[in-house]
Jmol script that loads the backbone (N, CA, C; Angstrom):
load data "model"
ATOM      1  N   PHE A   1     -12.048  19.095  -8.720  1.00  0.00           N
ATOM      2  CA  PHE A   1     -11.297  19.166  -7.490  1.00  0.00           C
ATOM      3  C   PHE A   1     -10.859  20.201  -6.357  1.00  0.00           C
ATOM      4  N   GLY A   2     -10.998  21.360  -6.691  1.00  0.00           N
ATOM      5  CA  GLY A   2      -9.843  22.464  -5.707  1.00  0.00           C
ATOM      6  C   GLY A   2      -9.582  22.983  -5.004  1.00  0.00           C
ATOM      7  N   ASP A   3     -10.310  22.427  -4.219  1.00  0.00           N
ATOM      8  CA  ASP A   3     -11.056  22.615  -2.397  1.00  0.00           C
ATOM      9  C   ASP A   3      -9.832  20.944  -2.308  1.00  0.00           C
ATOM     10  N   GLY A   4     -10.047  20.890  -2.388  1.00  0.00           N
ATOM     11  CA  GLY A   4      -8.010  19.555  -2.279  1.00  0.00           C
ATOM     12  C   GLY A   4      -6.921  19.561  -2.501  1.00  0.00           C
ATOM     13  N   VAL A   5      -6.873  20.480  -3.290  1.00  0.00           N
ATOM     14  CA  VAL A   5      -5.051  20.687  -4.302  1.00  0.00           C
ATOM     15  C   VAL A   5      -4.227  21.516  -3.202  1.00  0.00           C
ATOM     16  N   GLU A   6      -5.034  22.676  -2.138  1.00  0.00           N
ATOM     17  CA  GLU A   6      -3.665  23.171  -1.631  1.00  0.00           C
ATOM     18  C   GLU A   6      -3.419  22.013  -0.867  1.00  0.00           C
ATOM     19  N   PRO A   7      -4.421  21.550   0.197  1.00  0.00           N
ATOM     20  CA  PRO A   7      -4.722  20.220   1.741  1.00  0.00           C
ATOM     21  C   PRO A   7      -3.300  19.364   0.411  1.00  0.00           C
ATOM     22  N   TYR A   8      -3.567  19.133  -0.344  1.00  0.00           N
ATOM     23  CA  TYR A   8      -2.651  17.627  -0.943  1.00  0.00           C
ATOM     24  C   TYR A   8      -0.885  18.623  -0.901  1.00  0.00           C
ATOM     25  N   ARG A   9      -0.923  19.704  -1.482  1.00  0.00           N
ATOM     26  CA  ARG A   9       0.399  20.073  -1.607  1.00  0.00           C
ATOM     27  C   ARG A   9       1.194  20.217  -0.774  1.00  0.00           C
ATOM     28  N   ARG A  10      -0.038  21.584   0.645  1.00  0.00           N
ATOM     29  CA  ARG A  10       0.714  21.011   1.228  1.00  0.00           C
ATOM     30  C   ARG A  10       0.795  20.190   2.890  1.00  0.00           C
ATOM     31  N   ARG A  11       0.257  19.081   2.736  1.00  0.00           N
ATOM     32  CA  ARG A  11       0.321  18.270   3.708  1.00  0.00           C
ATOM     33  C   ARG A  11       0.912  16.724   2.522  1.00  0.00           C
ATOM     34  N   GLN A  12       0.468  16.061   1.448  1.00  0.00           N
ATOM     35  CA  GLN A  12       0.766  15.637   0.875  1.00  0.00           C
ATOM     36  C   GLN A  12       2.353  14.948   0.042  1.00  0.00           C
ATOM     37  N   LEU A  13       2.519  16.006  -0.253  1.00  0.00           N
ATOM     38  CA  LEU A  13       3.176  17.083  -1.689  1.00  0.00           C
ATOM     39  C   LEU A  13       5.093  16.659  -0.849  1.00  0.00           C
ATOM     40  N   PRO A  14       4.822  17.244   0.810  1.00  0.00           N
ATOM     41  CA  PRO A  14       6.195  16.800   0.645  1.00  0.00           C
ATOM     42  C   PRO A  14       7.142  15.817   1.467  1.00  0.00           C
ATOM     43  N   ARG A  15       5.482  15.162   1.743  1.00  0.00           N
ATOM     44  CA  ARG A  15       6.313  13.322   2.280  1.00  0.00           C
ATOM     45  C   ARG A  15       6.822  12.735   1.321  1.00  0.00           C
ATOM     46  N   THR A  16       6.220  12.575   0.104  1.00  0.00           N
ATOM     47  CA  THR A  16       6.510  12.007  -0.583  1.00  0.00           C
ATOM     48  C   THR A  16       7.444  12.215  -2.075  1.00  0.00           C
ATOM     49  N   ARG A  17       7.635  13.390  -0.974  1.00  0.00           N
ATOM     50  CA  ARG A  17       8.679  14.319  -1.937  1.00  0.00           C
ATOM     51  C   ARG A  17       9.754  14.380  -1.347  1.00  0.00           C
ATOM     52  N   GLY A  18       9.928  13.700   0.018  1.00  0.00           N
ATOM     53  CA  GLY A  18      11.284  13.723   0.166  1.00  0.00           C
ATOM     54  C   GLY A  18      11.944  12.608   0.420  1.00  0.00           C
ATOM     55  N   ASP A  19      13.342  12.323   0.811  1.00  0.00           N
ATOM     56  CA  ASP A  19      13.685  11.441   0.561  1.00  0.00           C
ATOM     57  C   ASP A  19      13.648  10.364   1.249  1.00  0.00           C
ATOM     58  N   PHE A  20      12.813   9.400   1.247  1.00  0.00           N
ATOM     59  CA  PHE A  20      13.013   7.976   1.770  1.00  0.00           C
ATOM     60  C   PHE A  20      13.536   6.936   3.071  1.00  0.00           C
ATOM     61  N   GLN A  21      13.572   7.060   3.985  1.00  0.00           N
ATOM     62  CA  GLN A  21      14.575   6.760   5.000  1.00  0.00           C
ATOM     63  C   GLN A  21      13.673   5.399   5.133  1.00  0.00           C
ATOM     64  N   ALA A  22      14.444   4.301   4.450  1.00  0.00           N
ATOM     65  CA  ALA A  22      14.124   2.412   5.331  1.00  0.00           C
ATOM     66  C   ALA A  22      14.246   2.379   7.314  1.00  0.00           C
ATOM     67  N   PRO A  23      13.643   2.547   7.711  1.00  0.00           N
ATOM     68  CA  PRO A  23      13.970   2.747   9.178  1.00  0.00           C
ATOM     69  C   PRO A  23      14.424   1.593   9.836  1.00  0.00           C
ATOM     70  N   LEU A  24      14.950   0.882   9.245  1.00  0.00           N
ATOM     71  CA  LEU A  24      16.094  -0.587   9.975  1.00  0.00           C
ATOM     72  C   LEU A  24      15.540  -1.460  10.375  1.00  0.00           C
ATOM     73  N   VAL A  25      14.539  -1.668  10.989  1.00  0.00           N
ATOM     74  CA  VAL A  25      14.260  -2.513  11.580  1.00  0.00           C
ATOM     75  C   VAL A  25      12.964  -3.462  11.214  1.00  0.00           C
ATOM     76  N   PRO A  26      13.081  -4.663  11.745  1.00  0.00           N
ATOM     77  CA  PRO A  26      12.062  -5.612  10.729  1.00  0.00           C
ATOM     78  C   PRO A  26      10.830  -5.183  10.452  1.00  0.00           C
ATOM     79  N   VAL A  27       9.913  -5.429   9.311  1.00  0.00           N
ATOM     80  CA  VAL A  27       8.835  -4.730   9.081  1.00  0.00           C
ATOM     81  C   VAL A  27       8.429  -5.698   7.550  1.00  0.00           C
ATOM     82  N   THR A  28       7.361  -6.777   7.668  1.00  0.00           N
ATOM     83  CA  THR A  28       5.346  -6.673   7.600  1.00  0.00           C
ATOM     84  C   THR A  28       5.170  -5.872   6.982  1.00  0.00           C
ATOM     85  N   CYS A  29       4.676  -6.432   5.410  1.00  0.00           N
ATOM     86  CA  CYS A  29       3.614  -5.161   5.127  1.00  0.00           C
ATOM     87  C   CYS A  29       2.518  -6.888   4.700  1.00  0.00           C
ATOM     88  N   LEU A  30       1.488  -6.696   5.625  1.00  0.00           N
ATOM     89  CA  LEU A  30      -0.211  -7.656   4.754  1.00  0.00           C
ATOM     90  C   LEU A  30       0.076  -6.953   3.619  1.00  0.00           C
ATOM     91  N   ASN A  31      -1.509  -7.198   2.497  1.00  0.00           N
ATOM     92  CA  ASN A  31      -1.755  -6.423   1.972  1.00  0.00           C
ATOM     93  C   ASN A  31      -2.793  -7.032   0.930  1.00  0.00           C
ATOM     94  N   GLY A  32      -3.715  -7.020   0.633  1.00  0.00           N
ATOM     95  CA  GLY A  32      -5.047  -6.855   0.391  1.00  0.00           C
ATOM     96  C   GLY A  32      -4.907  -7.070  -1.418  1.00  0.00           C
ATOM     97  N   VAL A  33      -4.948  -8.553  -2.580  1.00  0.00           N
ATOM     98  CA  VAL A  33      -5.168  -8.153  -3.937  1.00  0.00           C
ATOM     99  C   VAL A  33      -6.146  -9.352  -4.312  1.00  0.00           C
ATOM    100  N   GLY A  34      -6.307  -9.352  -5.564  1.00  0.00           N
ATOM    101  CA  GLY A  34      -7.713  -9.728  -5.627  1.00  0.00           C
ATOM    102  C   GLY A  34      -8.525  -9.091  -6.790  1.00  0.00           C
ATOM    103  N   LYS A  35      -8.740  -8.373  -5.599  1.00  0.00           N
ATOM    104  CA  LYS A  35      -9.912  -6.666  -5.597  1.00  0.00           C
ATOM    105  C   LYS A  35      -9.449  -5.908  -7.471  1.00  0.00           C
ATOM    106  N   SER A  36     -11.384  -4.772  -7.379  1.00  0.00           N
ATOM    107  CA  SER A  36     -11.149  -4.305  -8.107  1.00  0.00           C
ATOM    108  C   SER A  36     -10.953  -2.727  -7.995  1.00  0.00           C
ATOM    109  N   THR A  37      -9.544  -2.169  -8.011  1.00  0.00           N
ATOM    110  CA  THR A  37      -9.711  -0.878  -6.711  1.00  0.00           C
ATOM    111  C   THR A  37      -8.388   0.031  -7.971  1.00  0.00           C
ATOM    112  N   PRO A  38      -9.654   1.286  -8.187  1.00  0.00           N
ATOM    113  CA  PRO A  38      -9.046   2.070  -8.675  1.00  0.00           C
ATOM    114  C   PRO A  38      -7.140   2.386  -9.581  1.00  0.00           C
ATOM    115  N   ARG A  39      -7.594   2.626 -10.218  1.00  0.00           N
ATOM    116  CA  ARG A  39      -5.043   2.437 -10.036  1.00  0.00           C
ATOM    117  C   ARG A  39      -4.733   4.368 -11.114  1.00  0.00           C
ATOM    118  N   ARG A  40      -6.156   4.994 -12.266  1.00  0.00           N
ATOM    119  CA  ARG A  40      -6.101   5.573 -12.453  1.00  0.00           C
ATOM    120  C   ARG A  40      -7.466   7.206 -13.002  1.00  0.00           C
ATOM    121  N   LEU A  41      -7.369   7.624 -12.664  1.00  0.00           N
ATOM    122  CA  LEU A  41      -8.287   8.719 -12.943  1.00  0.00           C
ATOM    123  C   LEU A  41      -7.987   9.945 -14.201  1.00  0.00           C
ATOM    124  N   VAL A  42      -8.992   9.326 -15.031  1.00  0.00           N
ATOM    125  CA  VAL A  42      -8.706   9.823 -16.969  1.00  0.00           C
ATOM    126  C   VAL A  42      -9.616  11.159 -16.565  1.00  0.00           C
ATOM    127  N   TYR A  43      -8.915  12.677 -17.264  1.00  0.00           N
ATOM    128  CA  TYR A  43      -9.410  13.049 -17.650  1.00  0.00           C
ATOM    129  C   TYR A  43      -9.734  13.859 -18.857  1.00  0.00           C
ATOM    130  N   TRP A  44     -11.032  13.609 -19.806  1.00  0.00           N
ATOM    131  CA  TRP A  44     -10.340  13.631 -21.551  1.00  0.00           C
ATOM    132  C   TRP A  44     -10.142  15.107 -21.810  1.00  0.00           C
ATOM    133  N   ASP A  45     -10.087  15.699 -22.735  1.00  0.00           N
ATOM    134  CA  ASP A  45      -9.095  16.462 -23.150  1.00  0.00           C
ATOM    135  C   ASP A  45      -8.944  17.392 -22.564  1.00  0.00           C
ATOM    136  N   GLY A  46      -7.905  18.063 -21.717  1.00  0.00           N
ATOM    137  CA  GLY A  46      -8.097  18.136 -20.246  1.00  0.00           C
ATOM    138  C   GLY A  46      -9.288  18.961 -19.841  1.00  0.00           C
ATOM    139  N   ASP A  47      -9.884  18.152 -19.791  1.00  0.00           N
ATOM    140  CA  ASP A  47     -11.633  19.081 -18.306  1.00  0.00           C
ATOM    141  C   ASP A  47     -11.623  18.792 -17.239  1.00  0.00           C
ATOM    142  N   PHE A  48     -10.936  18.578 -16.701  1.00  0.00           N
ATOM    143  CA  PHE A  48     -10.671  19.121 -15.105  1.00  0.00           C
ATOM    144  C   PHE A  48     -12.199  19.325 -14.850  1.00  0.00           C
ATOM    145  N   ASP A  49     -12.898  19.434 -14.872  1.00  0.00           N
ATOM    146  CA  ASP A  49     -14.266  20.163 -14.491  1.00  0.00           C
ATOM    147  C   ASP A  49     -15.831  18.573 -14.150  1.00  0.00           C
ATOM    148  N   ALA A  50     -14.979  17.721 -15.731  1.00  0.00           N
ATOM    149  CA  ALA A  50     -15.721  16.469 -15.911  1.00  0.00           C
ATOM    150  C   ALA A  50     -15.799  15.758 -15.036  1.00  0.00           C
ATOM    151  N   PRO A  51     -17.030  14.911 -14.570  1.00  0.00           N
ATOM    152  CA  PRO A  51     -16.084  13.344 -14.110  1.00  0.00           C
ATOM    153  C   PRO A  51     -14.879  12.426 -14.571  1.00  0.00           C
ATOM    154  N   ALA A  52     -14.493  12.841 -13.546  1.00  0.00           N
ATOM    155  CA  ALA A  52     -13.099  11.588 -14.143  1.00  0.00           C
ATOM    156  C   ALA A  52     -13.836   9.951 -15.041  1.00  0.00           C
ATOM    157  N   GLU A  53     -12.745   9.172 -15.807  1.00  0.00           N
ATOM    158  CA  GLU A  53     -13.352   8.387 -16.018  1.00  0.00           C
ATOM    159  C   GLU A  53     -12.284   7.567 -15.097  1.00  0.00           C
ATOM    160  N   LEU A  54     -12.632   6.367 -14.351  1.00  0.00           N
ATOM    161  CA  LEU A  54     -12.402   5.146 -13.905  1.00  0.00           C
ATOM    162  C   LEU A  54     -11.313   4.995 -14.248  1.00  0.00           C
ATOM    163  N   VAL A  55     -10.568   3.919 -14.284  1.00  0.00           N
ATOM    164  CA  VAL A  55      -9.422   2.762 -14.657  1.00  0.00           C
ATOM    165  C   VAL A  55      -9.470   1.375 -13.759  1.00  0.00           C
ATOM    166  N   TYR A  56      -9.155   0.431 -12.981  1.00  0.00           N
ATOM    167  CA  TYR A  56      -9.246  -0.325 -12.623  1.00  0.00           C
ATOM    168  C   TYR A  56      -8.378  -1.170 -13.109  1.00  0.00           C
ATOM    169  N   GLY A  57      -8.282  -1.418 -11.986  1.00  0.00           N
ATOM    170  CA  GLY A  57      -6.680  -2.758 -11.793  1.00  0.00           C
ATOM    171  C   GLY A  57      -6.371  -3.291 -10.536  1.00  0.00           C
ATOM    172  N   ASP A  58      -5.500  -3.929  -9.791  1.00  0.00           N
ATOM    173  CA  ASP A  58      -5.614  -5.619  -9.680  1.00  0.00           C
ATOM    174  C   ASP A  58      -4.989  -3.971  -7.437  1.00  0.00           C
ATOM    175  N   GLY A  59      -6.039  -4.881  -6.559  1.00  0.00           N
ATOM    176  CA  GLY A  59      -5.344  -4.420  -5.335  1.00  0.00           C
ATOM    177  C   GLY A  59      -6.573  -4.772  -4.534  1.00  0.00           C
ATOM    178  N   ASP A  60      -6.390  -3.909  -3.459  1.00  0.00           N
ATOM    179  CA  ASP A  60      -6.910  -4.556  -2.086  1.00  0.00           C
ATOM    180  C   ASP A  60      -8.814  -4.091  -2.237  1.00  0.00           C
ATOM    181  N   GLY A  61      -9.035  -3.300  -2.781  1.00  0.00           N
ATOM    182  CA  GLY A  61     -10.046  -2.453  -3.590  1.00  0.00           C
ATOM    183  C   GLY A  61     -10.142  -0.507  -2.475  1.00  0.00           C
ATOM    184  N   THR A  62      -8.787  -0.239  -2.136  1.00  0.00           N
ATOM    185  CA  THR A  62      -8.279   0.394  -1.377  1.00  0.00           C
ATOM    186  C   THR A  62      -7.168   0.932  -2.320  1.00  0.00           C
ATOM    187  N   VAL A  63      -5.969   0.793  -2.083  1.00  0.00           N
ATOM    188  CA  VAL A  63      -4.853   0.720  -2.054  1.00  0.00           C
ATOM    189  C   VAL A  63      -4.797   0.257  -3.682  1.00  0.00           C
ATOM    190  N   ASN A  64      -3.959  -0.113  -4.567  1.00  0.00           N
ATOM    191  CA  ASN A  64      -3.300  -0.433  -5.426  1.00  0.00           C
ATOM    192  C   ASN A  64      -2.645  -1.376  -6.005  1.00  0.00           C
ATOM    193  N   LEU A  65      -2.241  -1.846  -6.821  1.00  0.00           N
ATOM    194  CA  LEU A  65      -1.199  -2.989  -6.611  1.00  0.00           C
ATOM    195  C   LEU A  65       0.044  -2.070  -6.937  1.00  0.00           C
ATOM    196  N   ALA A  66      -0.453  -1.512  -7.972  1.00  0.00           N
ATOM    197  CA  ALA A  66       1.030  -0.803  -8.401  1.00  0.00           C
ATOM    198  C   ALA A  66       1.815  -0.085  -6.742  1.00  0.00           C
ATOM    199  N   SER A  67       0.784   0.886  -6.397  1.00  0.00           N
ATOM    200  CA  SER A  67       1.548   0.936  -4.769  1.00  0.00           C
ATOM    201  C   SER A  67       2.174   0.780  -3.742  1.00  0.00           C
ATOM    202  N   MET A  68       1.492  -0.457  -3.643  1.00  0.00           N
ATOM    203  CA  MET A  68       2.132  -1.310  -3.067  1.00  0.00           C
ATOM    204  C   MET A  68       3.439  -2.246  -3.099  1.00  0.00           C
ATOM    205  N   LEU A  69       3.279  -2.298  -4.421  1.00  0.00           N
ATOM    206  CA  LEU A  69       4.851  -2.622  -5.426  1.00  0.00           C
ATOM    207  C   LEU A  69       5.781  -1.515  -5.552  1.00  0.00           C
ATOM    208  N   ALA A  70       5.522   0.005  -5.629  1.00  0.00           N
ATOM    209  CA  ALA A  70       6.492   0.711  -5.277  1.00  0.00           C
ATOM    210  C   ALA A  70       6.959   0.990  -3.362  1.00  0.00           C
ATOM    211  N   PHE A  71       6.199   0.505  -2.722  1.00  0.00           N
ATOM    212  CA  PHE A  71       6.738   0.989  -1.750  1.00  0.00           C
ATOM    213  C   PHE A  71       7.386  -0.277  -1.195  1.00  0.00           C
ATOM    214  N   ASP A  72       7.392  -2.506  -1.280  1.00  0.00           N
ATOM    215  CA  ASP A  72       8.329  -3.144  -1.288  1.00  0.00           C
ATOM    216  C   ASP A  72       9.691  -2.398  -1.953  1.00  0.00           C
ATOM    217  N   ASP A  73       9.172  -1.802  -3.831  1.00  0.00           N
ATOM    218  CA  ASP A  73      10.477  -1.608  -3.719  1.00  0.00           C
ATOM    219  C   ASP A  73      11.102  -0.683  -3.041  1.00  0.00           C
ATOM    220  N   LYS A  74      10.942   0.341  -2.913  1.00  0.00           N
ATOM    221  CA  LYS A  74      11.566   1.210  -1.554  1.00  0.00           C
ATOM    222  C   LYS A  74      12.328   0.354  -0.471  1.00  0.00           C
ATOM    223  N   MET A  75      11.374  -0.199   0.064  1.00  0.00           N
ATOM    224  CA  MET A  75      11.458  -1.129   1.029  1.00  0.00           C
ATOM    225  C   MET A  75      13.293  -1.358   1.012  1.00  0.00           C
ATOM    226  N   ARG A  76      12.905  -2.521  -0.479  1.00  0.00           N
ATOM    227  CA  ARG A  76      14.498  -3.097  -0.750  1.00  0.00           C
ATOM    228  C   ARG A  76      15.482  -1.922  -1.294  1.00  0.00           C
ATOM    229  N   GLN A  77      15.664  -1.065  -1.254  1.00  0.00           N
ATOM    230  CA  GLN A  77      16.662  -0.399  -2.305  1.00  0.00           C
ATOM    231  C   GLN A  77      17.607  -0.666  -0.624  1.00  0.00           C
ATOM    232  N   HIS A  78      17.537  -0.211   0.317  1.00  0.00           N
ATOM    233  CA  HIS A  78      18.419   0.432   1.288  1.00  0.00           C
ATOM    234  C   HIS A  78      18.630  -1.375   1.372  1.00  0.00           C
ATOM    235  N   PRO A  79      20.044  -1.975   1.978  1.00  0.00           N
ATOM    236  CA  PRO A  79      20.549  -3.688   2.061  1.00  0.00           C
ATOM    237  C   PRO A  79      20.582  -3.915   3.152  1.00  0.00           C
ATOM    238  N   VAL A  80      20.463  -2.728   4.280  1.00  0.00           N
ATOM    239  CA  VAL A  80      19.695  -3.315   5.342  1.00  0.00           C
ATOM    240  C   VAL A  80      18.599  -3.551   5.846  1.00  0.00           C
ATOM    241  N   GLN A  81      18.287  -2.846   5.036  1.00  0.00           N
ATOM    242  CA  GLN A  81      16.153  -2.906   4.794  1.00  0.00           C
ATOM    243  C   GLN A  81      15.885  -4.220   4.561  1.00  0.00           C
ATOM    244  N   ARG A  82      16.902  -4.627   3.778  1.00  0.00           N
ATOM    245  CA  ARG A  82      16.779  -5.758   2.263  1.00  0.00           C
ATOM    246  C   ARG A  82      16.555  -7.109   3.267  1.00  0.00           C
ATOM    247  N   LYS A  83      17.314  -7.287   4.157  1.00  0.00           N
ATOM    248  CA  LYS A  83      17.335  -8.377   4.770  1.00  0.00           C
ATOM    249  C   LYS A  83      16.185  -8.125   5.991  1.00  0.00           C
ATOM    250  N   GLN A  84      15.349  -8.069   6.432  1.00  0.00           N
ATOM    251  CA  GLN A  84      14.705  -7.892   7.216  1.00  0.00           C
ATOM    252  C   GLN A  84      12.889  -6.720   7.090  1.00  0.00           C
ATOM    253  N   PHE A  85      13.008  -7.406   5.543  1.00  0.00           N
ATOM    254  CA  PHE A  85      11.413  -6.618   4.918  1.00  0.00           C
ATOM    255  C   PHE A  85      10.530  -7.697   4.617  1.00  0.00           C
ATOM    256  N   LYS A  86       9.576  -7.653   5.002  1.00  0.00           N
ATOM    257  CA  LYS A  86       8.508  -8.865   3.997  1.00  0.00           C
ATOM    258  C   LYS A  86       7.334  -8.347   3.896  1.00  0.00           C
ATOM    259  N   SER A  87       6.929  -9.227   2.565  1.00  0.00           N
ATOM    260  CA  SER A  87       6.249  -8.196   2.327  1.00  0.00           C
ATOM    261  C   SER A  87       4.677  -9.805   1.680  1.00  0.00           C
ATOM    262  N   ILE A  88       3.654  -9.328   1.630  1.00  0.00           N
ATOM    263  CA  ILE A  88       2.601 -11.298   2.124  1.00  0.00           C
ATOM    264  C   ILE A  88       1.391 -10.384   0.955  1.00  0.00           C
ATOM    265  N   LYS A  89       1.225 -11.089  -0.091  1.00  0.00           N
ATOM    266  CA  LYS A  89       0.025 -10.412  -0.623  1.00  0.00           C
ATOM    267  C   LYS A  89      -1.148 -11.562  -0.114  1.00  0.00           C
ATOM    268  N   LEU A  90      -2.903 -10.775   0.265  1.00  0.00           N
ATOM    269  CA  LEU A  90      -3.715 -12.269   0.251  1.00  0.00           C
ATOM    270  C   LEU A  90      -4.032 -12.324  -0.475  1.00  0.00           C
ATOM    271  N   ALA A  91      -4.213 -12.816  -1.708  1.00  0.00           N
ATOM    272  CA  ALA A  91      -5.018 -13.538  -2.638  1.00  0.00           C
ATOM    273  C   ALA A  91      -6.813 -13.270  -1.925  1.00  0.00           C
ATOM    274  N   GLY A  92      -7.369 -11.604  -2.391  1.00  0.00           N
ATOM    275  CA  GLY A  92      -8.961 -11.532  -1.922  1.00  0.00           C
ATOM    276  C   GLY A  92      -9.011 -10.851  -0.965  1.00  0.00           C
ATOM    277  N   ALA A  93      -8.286 -10.968   0.610  1.00  0.00           N
ATOM    278  CA  ALA A  93      -8.523  -9.898   0.710  1.00  0.00           C
ATOM    279  C   ALA A  93      -8.499  -8.161   0.501  1.00  0.00           C
ATOM    280  N   GLY A  94      -9.772  -7.536   0.756  1.00  0.00           N
ATOM    281  CA  GLY A  94     -10.177  -6.792   0.665  1.00  0.00           C
ATOM    282  C   GLY A  94      -9.660  -5.822   1.458  1.00  0.00           C
ATOM    283  N   HIS A  95      -8.734  -4.173   1.491  1.00  0.00           N
ATOM    284  CA  HIS A  95      -8.067  -3.331   3.003  1.00  0.00           C
ATOM    285  C   HIS A  95      -9.379  -3.493   4.280  1.00  0.00           C
ATOM    286  N   SER A  96     -10.559  -3.589   4.214  1.00  0.00           N
ATOM    287  CA  SER A  96     -10.574  -3.920   6.263  1.00  0.00           C
ATOM    288  C   SER A  96     -10.459  -4.826   6.812  1.00  0.00           C
ATOM    289  N   ASP A  97     -10.866  -6.223   5.313  1.00  0.00           N
ATOM    290  CA  ASP A  97     -10.793  -7.270   5.403  1.00  0.00           C
ATOM    291  C   ASP A  97      -9.470  -8.122   6.184  1.00  0.00           C
ATOM    292  N   ILE A  98      -8.334  -7.417   6.287  1.00  0.00           N
ATOM    293  CA  ILE A  98      -6.960  -7.468   6.792  1.00  0.00           C
ATOM    294  C   ILE A  98      -7.061  -7.915   8.494  1.00  0.00           C
ATOM    295  N   VAL A  99      -7.970  -7.048   8.985  1.00  0.00           N
ATOM    296  CA  VAL A  99      -8.454  -6.908  10.308  1.00  0.00           C
ATOM    297  C   VAL A  99      -9.715  -7.677  10.764  1.00  0.00           C
ATOM    298  N   GLN A 100     -10.518  -7.511   9.825  1.00  0.00           N
ATOM    299  CA  GLN A 100     -11.272  -7.898  10.154  1.00  0.00           C
ATOM    300  C   GLN A 100     -12.508  -9.711  10.144  1.00  0.00           C
ATOM    301  N   VAL A 101     -11.894 -10.082   8.352  1.00  0.00           N
ATOM    302  CA  VAL A 101     -11.850 -11.100   8.154  1.00  0.00           C
ATOM    303  C   VAL A 101     -11.196 -12.625   9.193  1.00  0.00           C
ATOM    304  N   GLN A 102     -11.709 -13.028   9.912  1.00  0.00           N
ATOM    305  CA  GLN A 102     -11.581 -15.055  10.276  1.00  0.00           C
ATOM    306  C   GLN A 102     -10.465 -14.955   9.818  1.00  0.00           C
ATOM    307  N   TRP A 103     -10.308 -14.992   7.821  1.00  0.00           N
ATOM    308  CA  TRP A 103      -8.701 -15.816   7.574  1.00  0.00           C
ATOM    309  C   TRP A 103      -6.878 -14.903   8.077  1.00  0.00           C
ATOM    310  N   ALA A 104      -7.956 -13.807   6.939  1.00  0.00           N
ATOM    311  CA  ALA A 104      -6.788 -13.205   7.024  1.00  0.00           C
ATOM    312  C   ALA A 104      -6.307 -12.621   8.905  1.00  0.00           C
ATOM    313  N   LEU A 105      -7.324 -12.255   9.423  1.00  0.00           N
ATOM    314  CA  LEU A 105      -7.164 -11.611  10.592  1.00  0.00           C
ATOM    315  C   LEU A 105      -6.164 -13.070  11.364  1.00  0.00           C
ATOM    316  N   GLN A 106      -6.510 -14.443  11.408  1.00  0.00           N
ATOM    317  CA  GLN A 106      -5.388 -14.950  11.260  1.00  0.00           C
ATOM    318  C   GLN A 106      -3.587 -15.421  10.808  1.00  0.00           C
ATOM    319  N   ARG A 107      -4.084 -14.478   9.546  1.00  0.00           N
ATOM    320  CA  ARG A 107      -2.546 -14.929   9.531  1.00  0.00           C
ATOM    321  C   ARG A 107      -1.981 -13.643   9.536  1.00  0.00           C
ATOM    322  N   VAL A 108      -2.134 -12.408  10.414  1.00  0.00           N
ATOM    323  CA  VAL A 108      -1.932 -11.169  10.653  1.00  0.00           C
ATOM    324  C   VAL A 108      -1.256 -11.524  11.607  1.00  0.00           C
ATOM    325  N   VAL A 109      -2.614 -12.891  12.157  1.00  0.00           N
ATOM    326  CA  VAL A 109      -1.460 -12.953  14.203  1.00  0.00           C
ATOM    327  C   VAL A 109      -0.547 -14.016  13.857  1.00  0.00           C
ATOM    328  N   GLN A 110      -0.223 -15.260  12.879  1.00  0.00           N
ATOM    329  CA  GLN A 110      -0.198 -15.662  12.768  1.00  0.00           C
ATOM    330  C   GLN A 110       1.560 -15.351  12.563  1.00  0.00           C
ATOM    331  N   GLU A 111       2.126 -13.827  11.734  1.00  0.00           N
ATOM    332  CA  GLU A 111       3.337 -13.621  10.880  1.00  0.00           C
ATOM    333  C   GLU A 111       3.745 -13.055  12.745  1.00  0.00           C
ATOM    334  N   ILE A 112       2.741 -11.840  13.193  1.00  0.00           N
ATOM    335  CA  ILE A 112       2.669 -11.804  14.519  1.00  0.00           C
ATOM    336  C   ILE A 112       3.790 -12.938  15.840  1.00  0.00           C
ATOM    337  N   GLN A 113       3.735 -13.802  15.660  1.00  0.00           N
ATOM    338  CA  GLN A 113       3.692 -14.702  16.320  1.00  0.00           C
ATOM    339  C   GLN A 113       5.137 -15.295  15.939  1.00  0.00           C
ATOM    340  N   GLU A 114       5.687 -15.231  14.662  1.00  0.00           N
ATOM    341  CA  GLU A 114       7.089 -16.015  13.619  1.00  0.00           C
ATOM    342  C   GLU A 114       7.633 -14.007  13.852  1.00  0.00           C
ATOM    343  N   ALA A 115       7.081 -12.967  14.274  1.00  0.00           N
ATOM    344  CA  ALA A 115       8.439 -12.138  14.649  1.00  0.00           C
ATOM    345  C   ALA A 115       9.019 -12.584  16.109  1.00  0.00           C
ATOM    346  N   ASN A 116       7.819 -12.555  16.950  1.00  0.00           N
ATOM    347  CA  ASN A 116       7.998 -12.242  18.028  1.00  0.00           C
ATOM    348  C   ASN A 116       8.575 -14.059  18.836  1.00  0.00           C
ATOM    349  N   ARG A 117       8.983 -15.083  17.598  1.00  0.00           N
ATOM    350  CA  ARG A 117       9.662 -15.965  18.436  1.00  0.00           C
ATOM    351  C   ARG A 117      11.390 -16.121  18.808  1.00  0.00           C
ATOM    352  N   VAL A 118      11.921 -16.215  19.599  1.00  0.00           N
ATOM    353  CA  VAL A 118      12.318 -16.554  20.261  1.00  0.00           C
ATOM    354  C   VAL A 118      13.869 -17.005  18.748  1.00  0.00           C
ATOM    355  N   PRO A 119      14.424 -16.354  18.585  1.00  0.00           N
ATOM    356  CA  PRO A 119      15.592 -18.205  17.687  1.00  0.00           C
ATOM    357  C   PRO A 119      16.388 -19.093  18.703  1.00  0.00           C
ATOM    358  N   SER A 120      16.185 -20.746  18.683  1.00  0.00           N
ATOM    359  CA  SER A 120      16.388 -20.990  19.127  1.00  0.00           C
ATOM    360  C   SER A 120      18.374 -21.708  18.749  1.00  0.00           C
TER     361      SER A 120
END
end "model"
wireframe off; spacefill off
backbone 0.3
color backbone group
């Protein structure tokens, strides 16, 4: 995908190569898991003009679990952020389900309400 290489190098690589800075504020991540999700593209014999073979793994149908866990690890590396980070995996939820399917949306609302509770 030659047309995508330059935009990727210009826009994405600087974001991923930079030093990740934890936001140091409470963060809750809700991600779906249990859906077949592309994990890897395999190009046989270095032939990038041929269609890639998709290798699937766990995830939300869009974002794979390995990427989710890598982000979780980054957030937990900072000692202050570690205490303010919560990661929730919703079994069976697809990428858009989090804000569209009733049971998943209820969990989002529950987390928002919990985060806004004033400690007594």
